[in-house]
C-alpha positions in Angstrom: -0.1 -0.2 0.0 1.2 3.6 -1.0 2.1 6.5 1.3 -1.1 7.9 -0.5 -3.3 5.4 -0.2 -2.3 4.1 3.7 -3.0 8.1 4.5 -6.9 7.6 2.6 -7.5 4.8 5.1 -6.5 6.6 7.7 -8.2 9.0 7.6 -11.5 6.7 6.3 -11.2 4.9 9.7 -10.9 8.3 12.0 -13.8 9.5 10.5 -15.5 6.7 10.9 -15.1 6.1 14.3 -15.6 10.4 15.7 -18.6 9.4 13.1 -19.6 6.2 16.0 -18.5 8.7 18.6 -20.0 11.6 17.3 -22.7 11.1 13.9 -22.9 14.0 11.5 -26.0 15.6 12.0 -28.5 17.8 9.6 -27.8 21.2 9.7 -31.7 22.1 10.4 -33.0 19.3 12.3 -30.4 17.4 13.9 -31.5 14.2 12.6 -28.2 11.7 12.2 -26.9 12.5 8.4 -24.4 10.4 6.3 -21.9 13.3 6.2 -20.5 15.9 8.3 -22.2 19.6 7.7 -25.2 18.6 5.6 -29.0 18.7 5.4 -31.5 15.5 5.5 -33.4 15.0 2.9 -36.5 15.6 4.5 -35.6 19.4 5.4 -33.6 19.7 1.8 -37.2 19.1 0.2 -38.6 21.1 1.9 -36.3 24.2 0.8 -37.3 26.8 -1.4 -34.3 26.9 -3.4 -34.4 30.9 -5.1 -34.0 30.8 -9.1 -35.0 32.2 -12.6 -36.8 34.1 -13.6 -36.1 36.2 -10.8 -35.9 40.1 -10.8 -33.1 41.3 -12.4 -31.7 43.7 -9.3 -33.3 42.3 -6.1 -33.7 38.8 -7.1 -37.3 38.4 -5.8 -38.7 35.4 -7.9 -41.4 36.2 -10.2 -44.7 33.5 -10.9 -44.0 33.0 -15.1 -40.3 34.5 -16.8 -40.5 38.4 -18.1 -37.6 38.7 -19.6 -33.9 38.8 -18.1 -33.7 42.7 -17.6 -37.0 43.3 -15.5 -37.6 44.4 -12.2 -40.1 44.1 -10.3 -42.6 47.3 -9.1 -40.5 47.8 -5.6 -37.3 48.2 -7.1 -38.7 50.0 -10.4 -40.1 52.8 -7.2 -37.3 52.8 -5.5 -34.2 51.9 -6.6 -31.7 50.5 -4.6 -28.3 51.4 -4.7 -26.8 47.8 -4.6 -26.6 46.2 -8.2 -27.6 42.8 -8.0 -28.7 40.9 -5.0 -29.1 36.8 -5.4 -29.9 34.4 -2.3 -29.7 30.8 -2.0 -33.3 29.9 -0.9 -36.3 31.9 0.9 -36.7 32.2 4.6 -39.7 30.9 5.8 -41.0 27.5 8.3 -39.2 25.5 6.6 -35.0 27.2 6.5 -35.9 28.8 9.6 -34.5 26.6 11.9 -31.5 26.5 9.6 -30.5 30.0 9.6 -31.2 30.3 13.8 -29.6 27.4 14.6 -26.1 28.6 12.4 -26.7 32.3 13.7 -27.0 31.9 17.5 -26.7 28.0 18.7 -23.2 27.9 17.5 -23.8 25.2 14.5 -20.8 26.7 12.6 -19.6 23.6 11.5 -22.3 23.9 8.6 -20.4 26.9 7.2 -18.7 25.5 4.8 -21.9 24.0 2.5 -23.4 27.2 3.2 -20.3 28.9 1.2 -20.9 26.4 -1.7 -24.7 27.4 -1.9 -23.6 31.0 -1.8 -21.4 30.5 -5.0 -24.0 28.6 -7.2 -26.3 31.1 -5.9 -24.5 34.1 -6.7 -21.5 32.6 -9.0 -21.9 35.1 -11.5 -21.7 38.0 -8.8 -18.7 36.5 -7.5 -17.1 35.8 -10.7 -17.6 39.8 -11.1 -16.3 40.6 -7.7 -13.1 42.1 -6.9 -14.1 41.9 -3.0 -15.9 39.5 -1.0 -17.4 41.6 2.6 -19.6 40.5 5.2 -21.8 42.7 6.8 -20.4 44.1 9.6 -21.3 43.4 13.8 -20.8 46.3 16.0 -18.4 45.7 18.7 -20.1 45.0 21.2 -22.5 43.0 19.7 -19.8 40.5 18.3 -18.0 40.3 21.8 -21.5 38.8 23.0 -22.2 36.6 20.6 -18.2 35.5 20.0 -18.3 35.4 15.9 -20.1 37.6 13.1 -22.0 34.4 11.2 -22.1 36.8 8.4 -18.3 36.7 7.9 -17.8 33.5 8.3 -20.4 33.0 5.2 -18.4 35.5 3.2 -15.1 33.8 4.3 -16.3 30.3 3.2 -17.5 32.3 -0.1 -14.0 33.6 -0.7 -13.0 29.9 -0.4 -15.5 28.3 -2.9 -14.9 31.0 -5.0 -10.8 31.8 -4.8 -11.8 35.3 -4.5 -10.2 37.8 -2.3 -12.3 38.0 1.5 -11.6 41.3 4.0 -14.1 40.5 6.7 -13.2 44.5 8.4 -14.0 46.1 4.7 -16.8 48.0 7.1 -17.2 49.3 10.1 -20.4 49.3 11.7 -20.2 52.9 13.6 -22.9 52.5 16.4 -24.8 49.9 17.8 -28.5 50.2 16.6 -31.6 48.1 18.0 -32.3 44.7 16.8 -34.6 45.2 13.3 -36.5 42.4 14.3 -40.3 43.9 14.9 -39.2 46.9 13.5 -41.1 47.7 10.2 -39.7 48.5 6.5 -39.1 52.9 7.2 -38.1 52.0 11.0 -35.5 49.3 9.3 -34.1 52.1 7.2 -33.9 54.6 9.8 -32.2 52.2 12.6 -28.8 51.5 10.1 -29.2 55.1 8.1 -25.6 56.3 8.3 -24.4 52.6 10.9 -21.7 52.0 8.3 -18.4 53.3 7.1 -15.6 51.6 4.8 -12.4 51.6 6.9 -9.9 53.8 6.3 -7.6 51.6 5.7 -9.1 49.5 3.5 -10.3 52.7 1.2 -7.6 52.4 -2.0 -8.9 48.6 -2.0 -12.3 49.7 -2.6 -11.8 52.4 -4.4 -12.9 51.7 -8.3 -13.4 48.0 -7.4 -16.6 45.9 -7.2 -17.7 44.8 -3.9 -20.2 41.7 -2.9 -21.3 42.1 0.6 -22.7 38.8 2.5 -25.1 38.5 5.0 -27.6 36.1 6.3 -31.3 37.0 5.5 -32.0 39.8 3.4 -35.5 41.3 4.7 -36.4 45.0 3.9 -32.8 45.5 2.3 -32.3 48.3 5.5 -28.7 46.6 6.0 -27.6 45.7 2.7 -28.4 49.2 1.4 -27.3 51.3 4.3 -23.7 49.0 3.2 -23.5 49.5 0.5 -24.2 53.5 0.3 -21.0 53.5 2.6 -19.6 51.3 -0.2 -19.9 53.6 -2.9 -19.8 56.4 -1.1 -15.6 55.2 -0.5 -15.5 54.6 -4.2 -16.2 51.2 -5.1 -17.5 51.0 -8.6 -20.2 48.2 -7.8 -21.6 47.1 -4.9 -23.7 43.6 -5.3 -25.1 41.5 -2.9 -25.8 37.8 -1.9 -27.0 36.0 1.1 -28.6 33.0 2.8 -31.9 33.4 2.5 -34.5 36.2 2.1 -38.1 36.6 2.6 -40.3 37.0 -0.4 -43.3 39.3 -0.2 -45.9 39.1 -2.5 -45.9 41.9 -5.1 
C-alpha cells in the first residue's frame, strides 16, 4: 500500500471512529445524516431554493418569465443602491431553524456547505467581484455573540470561489437595536449612517466591485446602508448575496 493510500485509509478510519462517537447531524433538524455539514433529505425537500425567473435587481422570484432584465415593482419604484442581489433560498418555516441554528446556536460547522450554496446562487456575482466582504456587527454585539455569522459566510464563499475576502472592510459605527420587530421604514432609519468603510481599506475599495454577504435579506435596509457606505468610499459597484431572503408578494 502506497503512502497516499495509507493516508487515505487512515483518514477514513478516523472519520468512521468519530462518526461512531459523534454522528453527523442535519444542520436543520439535527437528525443523523451521512455527511457532516449537510441537510437530511426531508429538510432539503422543504427548502424553497431561489432561481430564475427573478427580478434582475433584487432577486425576487417571479411567477413566470418576463425577461432577463425585468425588475420588480419595488425596485422600479425605489431603486436600491446595489446592482444585483441574490439568495440561496427563501426565509420561511422550512429554513428558519437552519438560519437560527447557525446564527444563535453555534452550529458553525455548516459554514463550508453554506459557502458552496452561496457560490452556486451568486456565482456570476462572485466572478465579477474584486472583493467579498460581510455586513459587520457592532463590536459589543460581536463580543456577546463571539462570532459574526456574515463573516463566516463571506469567508466560506471566498474559499469556494477563490476570491479575496476582507472581513473588516466595513465598520458598524454605532450599536443599533434589533431589527426583528421594526417596519420597513423603521429599519431604514435604524441603520441609516450606521456603517462606514474603514480608512485603512479605502485604497482597496476605490474603483472596485464589492460583493456584500449577509445571512438574511428582509427589507434590504442593512445591505442598503452598507452599500451606500461602500459607494461613498469609491466602490464602482456593489452586489449582495445572502443565504436566505424574505419573499413577499408584490
